[in-house]
N, C-alpha and C positions, 0 to 999 in steps of 0.2 A: 504494499499500499504506499502511496505517496501522499504527503500532506504539503499543500502549497499555502503559504501565508503571504498575502498581498497587503502591503502597508503603504498608505499615503503618508508622505513626509508630514511632520508636525508643523505648527504655525510658524511662518517665516516672515522676515521683514518685507515690507512692501517694495515693489520695484521702483526705486528712485535713483537718480544719478548721484554719484558716479558709479554705483554698483551695476555690474552686468547682471542679467537674470540668473545666470549660473552661480554667481558669487553671493547671492542673497543668503544670509545666515538665519538660523532660528532666532526668534525673539525669546524673551524669558519664559513666557507662557508655553511656547513650543518645547523648550528644554524640559520644563516641568511636566508637560503632557507626555513627551516621549518616555521620560523616566517612569511615569505612571503606567503607561501601556506595557513597558518592559517588566515592571513589577507584577502586573497582572498575568503576563505570559509566564513568568517564573512561578507564580502561585498555582497556575494550571499545569505546570510541568511541560510547557510547550517550548522546547529549546530547539531552535533550528540547527541543522547539521551543516548548512551552507547559507551564507548571507551574500546577496548580490544587490548592489545599489547603483543608481544613477550617480554620476560624478559631481552633480550639483552640490554646493556647500550644504544646503538645507537637508538633502537626502543623506549625505554622508554623516552629518551631525546626528540625524535621527537614527541611522543605523548604528552608530557608535554608542549612543545612549541605550538603545535596546540591547545591543551586544553586552554592554557592561552589566545590565540588569539580569541577563540570563547566562552569564559566565561564558560568553562566546568570545574568543580572542579577537580583539579589534584589528590586529594585523593580518587576520585571515579574511576580512571583508573584501569581497571582489567588487571593484569599480568597473562598471560596464557602460561605455559611452552610448550604446544603442538604447539605453533606458531613459536618456535625458529627453523629457517631454514626448515620450514614445506613444504611438498608437497601439491598439491591442495586438495587431499582427506582429509587430516588432517585439513586444513583450513576450508573446508566445514563442517567438523564435529564440529569444534569449533563454527562456525557461527550458525549451526543448534541447538546448545545447549543454545543459548542466549534467554533471556526473550522476549516473544511476545509483551510485553508492550512497548518496545523500537522500535519506528518506523524508526529511523535512527541509523545505527550502523557503527562505524568507526573501522576498523581492521588495525593495523599497523604491518607490517611484512617485509619479506625478499624476494629477488629474489634468485633463479629462480621461486620459488613456486607461488608468487603473479602474475607474468606475465603469467605463465602457466594457473593459475586459471582464469584470465581475458579472455584468449583465449578459454578456455573450456566453460565458461559461455556465452561469446559473440564472436562467431566465426568471425564476420565481423570486429572486432576491429583490426585496421591495424598498430599497434605499436608492433614491434617484442619484444622489451625488455623495460620494464618500467624504465625510468631513475630514479636516486636517487631523492627522494622527490616527485615523481609523485603520483597523486591521480586519481582514476577512480571511478565514481559514477554509480551505476546500480540501476534502479528502477524496482521493481517487483509489477506491478499493480494487479496481480492475486495471491499474497501471503499474508496470514494473520499471519503466524508464520514463524520464520526463518528456520525451518526444511524443508519448501517447496521450498527453493531456488534451491535445487538440481534438481527439476523437473519443476520448473516454468521458464517462458521465460522473461529474463530481457531486458530492453532497456537502452542504454547508455544515462545517464542524465548529466554527468559531466566528464570533463577531463582537467587536468592542470598539469603543471610541472614547476619547478623553472626557467628554462631558456626560458619559453614561453614569448614572447614579445607582444603577442596579448592578448585579453581578453580570459579567459577560455571558453572552450566549455560548454555551458549550455543549456539543453533542459528541459522544464517543461511541 
């Protein structure tokens, strides 16, 4: 079984000069929210075996904060240029190229691509737009390699976001 965790980066600084879009860092709230989501993942024992992120400053910061919370080595986070502002097909291509040895994969990226991908993979998902810091877990019981996710049928196993006042949705 493969478990795919899709995480939209946490709250970032607005796009203002002289910062380029890719250099926008997390704001204080974003840092706090990323830590919170990481702590919740740790509480649920959801530790990725592989973390792949867009190279944008805000996604790298988010990935590092999550990694710290779940004891994932930050120097093993993979930066993938193709994830920067990627559309769903590009995200799927990145996922498909990952090692089959990793049972749980965390991909940190951007909207609208991540929200669109979640809806393509899981049509019954009823959140129009993933909020900043939101994470969606998809389980692929019938997938042995990541390349199969394009044709396999996932089930929603996890959903959480920073402003969630209840326990995260967890299905095992």
